[in-house]
N, C-alpha and C positions, 0 to 999 in steps of 0.2 A: 428512460433515453428509447432513442429513435431506433425499431429494429435494422440491422446491415443491409446495404444489399447483398448482391452476386458475389462481387468483387470484394467486399470485406469478410465474407464470410469465408470465401475459398482463403482468404491471406491469414486467419482463426486457423482455419485447419492445417493449412502448410507450417504457418509458424507455432502453433503448436506441436506440428509432429518433429520440427528440428529440434524444440527449445527440449522437448520427453524423449530426445535419442532416438530417434526412429529414424533418421539420418545421422549416422556419426559426423566427427569434424574431419574435411577431406574425402570424404566419401560424396560422391554422384547423386543427384536426384535423379530421380526417373526422367525420362523422354516427355517432351509437351503430350504425346497424345498418347503415352500410358495415363500422365497425369490427369489429361481432358476424360479421361474413362474411370479413373480411378473421384474427381469430385463432381461430376457429369456436367462440366462446362464448359466454354469454346474454350479454343488457343487463345483469343482474345484476353479472357480470363485469366488465365495461368500467366502470359506474358507480364498483364498488368501488375499481378500481385508476387510473380518472383522480382522484376524491376522495383519492388515496395520493400521485400526482403532485403535485396541489395544495397539498397540505401539506408535499412537499420542495421547493416553491419554482416547480418545472417551468413548472405549467401555473396559467391565473387563470378564473376563470367567471365570467358575470353575465349577465341578460336580453338584455344588448343588444348584450356583447362576442362571446358565443359563448363556446368553451372555447379558449382562445390559449395558444400559448406565449412564456415568459415571456422575456426576456433572460439570456444564461449568469450574468451578475453578479448576479442574484436567484436565482439556484438554493441550493440548502444542500446547500456542498460537506465540512458537519462531517457529512453525511448519506453511510453507507459507499454504500449503493445507487448511488447520484450519482457517488463515484469510482469504484465498478467499471464501471459503466454510461462514464462517462469511457477509463477502461484498455484494456476493449475495442474503444472507438471508436478507442482510439490517443491516446497522453500527448503530447498538444503542447508546444511547449517552455516558452508559457510557462506552463501547467499546472506543469511538472513545477521549471520556479524557484521558481514560488507554493507548492509544497510543501517545496521542500526549503530555504525560507527560515523554515514553518513549523517543520519540524525542527531546525534550529539555535536556535528558538527555547524551542520545548517542551524538546526530549528534554537538552538540558546540565542543565535545572531539576530535568528528573523522574527523573536519574541522581541530582542531589541529592541528592534528598529518599530514592530508594532508599538513598540509605547511612546515609540515617538511619531509615530504617524498613523493611527487609527484612527478612524471617523465614528462618530456618533454610530452610522451605521453598524461599520466592522463592529464596534462595541456588543449592540444587539442582536447580531449575528450569533458573536462567543456567547452571550449571556445566555441565548431561546438554548443553546449547544449544554449550556453548563446547568439549564433547567430540566431537560429531556434527560442528561447524565443524573441527577436528584432525581427526578419523578420513574427513573426504571426500579435506583435503589428501593424506594420507599414504595414503589408498589407492582414492581416488574414489568421487567417490557424488553425496549433494543437499545438494551445502553452501549454497545457497542458504536452503534452507528452515532450514536447521541457523540460520542466519544471523537470518535473520528472528524465529525461535524466541528466540533470545537478543537483541533487540533490544526485544522485544516484553513481555520477561522482564521486562527493564531497567522499563520504562514503568507494566508492572503491581507489580512490586515500589514503586511509588513509594506504592500507596495511594493514589491519589486518584481519587475517579468520571470528573471529568470527563478527568484526562491516560489513564485505560484508556479513555473511549468516544474518545477522540482516538485511540488506535495503531489501531484498526479504518481510521480514516483516512491516518492516514500506512504503512498498512502497502504502499501501492500506491507510492509512494514509495521504500519499503526494498526492496523488491522489484525496482525498477526500478535502483536503485543498487547492490545486490548483482548482479546480471545483469551490468551494467555492469565493475562492477569484476571479477566473474569470467573476463570475456572478456582478461582483461588474461593474458601465460603468467606472471605469478608474483602478481598482484594481490592473491585472498585469501591467500599465505604469508605478503606481505608487511603482510598490515594485519593479520594475527594476533595477536603484539606487540600492538597498542594494542588490543585488545579483552583483553584477559589485562588490560592494564594500566585497563582500566574495572573489569573485574571484582575484581581485588587493591583496587581501592580500594573497594568496595562490602564487601566482604568485609573489609576492617579499617575497616569504617565512618568514612571520611574524606570528608567533604562535596566538599570543594574540592579534593580531586584527584582524588576521584572527575568531577565536572565538569568541571576543567580535561582530563582525560584523554578523556570525551565529545566535548568539542569538539575535540580534535583527530583526535580518529574521524572524527567527520564531516565536518568540513574536508579533511581527504583524500580523502572520496568523493566532496565534492563539484568539487572537481579533475578527480576523475576525469569528472563529470558534464559540464562545464563543457567539458573536449575535446571530448565528443561532441556535445554542442549545439553547439560552434562549427565543428565538421566537420558532412559530407551523410551520414555514417552512420545508421543506421535506428535506433529506439530500437527496444529490446525491447520484444515483443508480449506484455501476461500476461497473452492468451486461451491462449497454449499453455503446456505444461509449464515449470516452471525447469530451463533448460541445468544437467545435471550435470558432474561435475567428470571425468574421466579420469584412471585411478591414473596413477603418475605413473613414465617411463618404467627402468629399470633399468640399473645402467650395465656397460657390455660388460665382462666380463673379459679381461685381456692375459694372452695364455701360450698 
């Protein structure tokens, strides 16, 4: 990923401050001169960042109201930047449940479309991701990255522009779900057959079987998430690199 320019960095800093609660809903953000000093940028950069935040639904501007923070239910939650800022600030339980429900609505339908529309190249991408998951289980490594690539490959294979855009939003949930599942002793290994069932159904071009297999996989992940949400366990932080699987221990020889 290419490094962000001054505008992108300022937008991220101001967006994270709003989503993180530094500026409460209904409150005015500091005036331009103060923001220029805080972020060490020009007025032009601040104005462009504010325009972007207005477009994302975080701010409202007006001659009588100034520039104020809008309530979170008015933010554009389909904007990847907003989701990324929330992930960095900390995934709340309500936010995670909303994403999980969205995933259950979108992903099985997308997998059904993938079984009808996937190209040879699409299938190769998904198979490569599956092989990476299997290798991480057998030898240790970055299971989460390959698991994310597997699911996003399925969404891309639906060849629906709206679904492909939504895959960026679902990425935060998928990353969290995978981190939770990998924390279990046998979580990744036990879910691998369910992933294989989805892939096999897509290869067989069986939409109904692919949709059912996807639902089983999602519901299993949902159970893991609900167990964590029902406990006081801290949710994974997406600001940190994904947890890697340790190589399996070799059985000791006897004799």
